[in-house]
C-alpha positions in Angstrom: -90.8 -86.7 -53.7 -90.4 -83.2 -52.3 -93.2 -82.2 -50.0 -94.2 -78.6 -49.1 -96.4 -77.8 -46.1 -97.6 -74.2 -46.6 -99.0 -72.3 -43.6 -101.2 -69.5 -44.7 -104.4 -67.5 -44.0 -105.3 -67.6 -47.7 -105.0 -71.2 -48.9 -107.3 -70.5 -51.8 -104.6 -68.3 -53.4 -102.6 -71.4 -54.3 -105.4 -73.1 -56.3 -104.4 -71.7 -59.7 -100.6 -71.8 -59.4 -100.7 -75.4 -58.3 -102.8 -76.5 -61.1 -100.8 -75.3 -64.1 -97.4 -75.3 -65.7 -94.3 -77.1 -64.3 -95.7 -77.2 -60.8 -99.1 -78.6 -61.9 -97.4 -81.4 -63.9 -95.0 -82.2 -61.1 -98.0 -82.6 -58.7 -99.8 -84.8 -61.2 -96.8 -87.0 -61.7 -96.1 -87.2 -57.9 -92.7 -85.5 -58.2 -93.8 -83.0 -55.5 -96.6 -82.9 -52.9 -98.1 -79.6 -51.6 -100.2 -79.4 -48.5 -101.8 -75.9 -47.9 -102.8 -75.4 -44.3 -105.2 -72.7 -43.2 -103.8 -71.5 -39.8 -107.2 -70.2 -38.9 -108.1 -73.9 -38.2 -105.6 -73.7 -35.2 -107.3 -70.8 -33.4 -109.3 -71.1 -30.2 -111.7 -68.1 -30.4 -115.0 -68.0 -32.2 -113.8 -65.4 -34.6 -110.7 -67.5 -35.6 -108.4 -64.5 -35.1 -104.9 -65.0 -36.4 -103.7 -61.4 -35.8 -103.7 -58.7 -33.1 -102.4 -55.2 -32.4 -98.7 -54.9 -31.7 -97.5 -54.3 -28.1 -96.0 -50.8 -27.8 -98.3 -49.4 -30.4 -97.9 -48.7 -34.0 -99.8 -49.3 -37.2 -100.8 -52.6 -38.7 -101.5 -56.0 -37.2 -99.2 -58.8 -36.2 -99.7 -62.5 -36.9 -100.2 -64.3 -33.5 -97.8 -67.0 -32.5 -100.3 -69.6 -31.1 -101.9 -70.8 -34.4 -98.6 -71.0 -36.2 -97.0 -73.1 -33.4 -100.1 -75.3 -33.2 -100.1 -75.8 -36.9 -96.4 -77.0 -36.8 -97.1 -79.2 -33.8 -99.9 -80.8 -35.8 -97.6 -81.6 -38.6 -95.1 -83.1 -36.2 -97.8 -85.3 -34.5 -99.9 -86.2 -37.5 -97.6 -86.3 -40.5 -94.1 -87.1 -39.1 -92.5 -83.7 -39.6 -88.9 -84.2 -38.5 -86.9 -81.9 -36.3 -84.4 -81.6 -39.2 -87.0 -80.5 -41.8 -86.5 -76.8 -42.6 -89.2 -74.4 -41.4 -89.0 -71.2 -43.5 -90.6 -67.9 -42.9 -91.2 -65.9 -46.1 -90.3 -62.4 -45.0 -88.9 -59.1 -46.3 -86.4 -59.4 -43.5 -85.0 -62.7 -44.6 -81.9 -63.4 -46.7 -82.4 -62.7 -50.3 -83.1 -65.8 -52.4 -80.6 -66.7 -55.1 -80.0 -69.7 -57.3 -77.3 -71.2 -55.1 -79.7 -71.3 -52.1 -82.4 -72.7 -54.3 -80.2 -75.6 -55.3 -79.4 -76.3 -51.7 -83.0 -76.2 -50.6 -84.0 -78.5 -53.5 -82.1 -81.3 -51.9 -84.5 -81.5 -49.0 -87.3 -84.0 -48.8 -89.7 -81.7 -47.0 -90.1 -78.0 -46.3 -92.5 -76.0 -44.2 -93.3 -72.5 -45.6 -94.8 -69.9 -43.3 -96.5 -67.1 -45.2 -96.0 -63.8 -43.4 -98.9 -61.3 -43.5 -100.1 -58.0 -42.3 -97.4 -55.9 -40.6 -95.3 -58.9 -39.5 -95.1 -62.0 -37.4 -94.7 -62.3 -33.7 -90.9 -62.4 -33.0 -91.3 -65.6 -31.0 -92.1 -67.4 -34.2 -88.9 -66.1 -35.7 -86.7 -67.0 -32.7 -88.1 -70.2 -31.5 -89.8 -72.0 -34.5 -88.4 -71.1 -37.9 -85.0 -72.3 -39.1 -84.6 -69.8 -41.9 -86.1 -66.5 -43.2 -86.2 -65.9 -46.9 -87.0 -62.8 -49.0 -87.5 -62.9 -52.8 -86.3 -59.4 -53.2 -85.9 -55.9 -51.8 -89.5 -54.8 -52.2 -92.7 -55.3 -50.2 -95.6 -57.4 -51.2 -98.9 -58.0 -49.3 -98.0 -61.4 -48.0 -95.7 -64.4 -48.1 -98.1 -66.4 -50.3 -96.6 -65.0 -53.5 -93.1 -65.6 -52.2 -94.0 -69.2 -51.3 -95.3 -69.7 -54.9 -92.0 -68.5 -56.2 -90.0 -70.8 -53.9 -92.2 -73.8 -54.8 -91.7 -73.2 -58.5 -87.9 -72.7 -58.1 -87.5 -75.9 -56.2 -89.9 -78.0 -58.3 -88.1 -77.4 -61.6 -84.9 -78.7 -60.1 -86.5 -82.0 -59.2 -85.7 -85.0 -61.3 -88.1 -85.4 -64.3 -89.9 -82.2 -63.5 -88.9 -80.6 -66.8 -89.1 -82.1 -70.3 -85.4 -81.6 -70.8 -82.7 -81.5 -68.0 -80.5 -79.6 -70.4 -82.6 -76.5 -70.2 -81.7 -76.1 -66.5 -78.0 -75.9 -67.3 -78.4 -72.8 -69.6 -80.8 -70.9 -67.3 -79.8 -67.5 -66.1 -78.0 -67.6 -62.7 -77.5 -71.3 -62.8 -74.0 -70.8 -64.2 -73.5 -67.5 -62.3 -74.1 -65.6 -65.5 -77.2 -64.4 -67.4 -78.4 -66.6 -70.3 -77.3 -65.9 -73.8 -79.8 -64.5 -76.4 -82.2 -67.1 -77.8 -83.8 -67.3 -81.2 -86.3 -69.6 -83.0 -88.1 -69.8 -86.4 -88.4 -67.8 -88.6 -84.7 -67.1 -89.3 -85.8 -63.7 -90.7 -88.6 -61.7 -89.0 -89.3 -58.4 -90.7 -85.8 -57.1 -91.3 -84.2 -58.9 -88.3 -82.0 -61.9 -89.0 -80.9 -64.6 -86.6 -77.1 -64.6 -86.2 -75.5 -66.7 -88.9 -73.5 -68.7 -86.4 -76.7 -70.2 -85.0 -77.7 -71.5 -88.4 -74.2 -72.9 -89.2 -74.6 -76.3 -87.6 -71.1 -75.9 -86.1 -71.9 -76.9 -82.5 -68.4 -76.0 -81.1 -68.6 -72.5 -82.6 -72.2 -72.1 -81.4 -71.1 -73.0 -77.9 -68.3 -70.4 -78.0 -70.6 -67.8 -79.3 -73.1 -68.4 -76.6 -70.5 -68.3 -73.9 -69.2 -64.9 -75.1 -72.8 -63.5 -75.4 -73.6 -64.7 -71.9 -70.6 -62.8 -70.5 -71.4 -59.7 -72.6 -75.0 -59.7 -71.4 -74.0 -60.1 -67.8 -71.5 -57.3 -68.1 -74.2 -55.0 -69.5 -77.1 -55.9 -67.3 -75.8 -57.4 -64.1 -72.0 -56.7 -63.6 -72.5 -57.5 -59.9 -72.9 -61.2 -60.7 -69.2 -61.4 -61.7 -68.1 -61.4 -58.1 -66.7 -64.9 -57.5 -67.4 -66.2 -61.0 -64.7 -67.9 -63.0 -65.0 -66.8 -66.7 -61.8 -68.3 -68.0 
């Protein structure tokens, strides 16, 4: 079982994503476990403050280090979090997530995900607590909660028995380094648009070749940057 401990100031945001789809089924079937932790519970003041103004001035607020460190200490003391378990900060400054990284992360038994918020996180969290920083793309969202949901979904679907068919993973875009080939289903003719004859032929070898060629063509057209380091022979 893969366990996620998610440190956030908005644990309620995870209720719906964790109750539906692949992730919801994986939780029900005990393939994964998700523990959402409200870092406000680890504050000392009556207002449960988790952020403060940045030293040196500037706009925005910064997540304080104390509640984050205390939350991780709690995990170590109460739920056997190991020193080798990754502690990941979801941040626009992190390395950009890709499928290769997802497949490596999916081999862990436990991950701690820290959801960044406001104008950033105190740098002492970055330097002395987290083991990795991950970004889901070159754009800005309001907080790391959405990024954490993306990461949970990515890793969950790679767990054994999480999907109805393990074959579907092999054909996913990016899993092979290329984009997925075009897909069709019934009806074979919709309005004036026909499904390619080769897909109706029953010739599995020719269908395989067709899909390989279409995958390469689509990648060339849409994401030529993906060809770096990919063997297409």
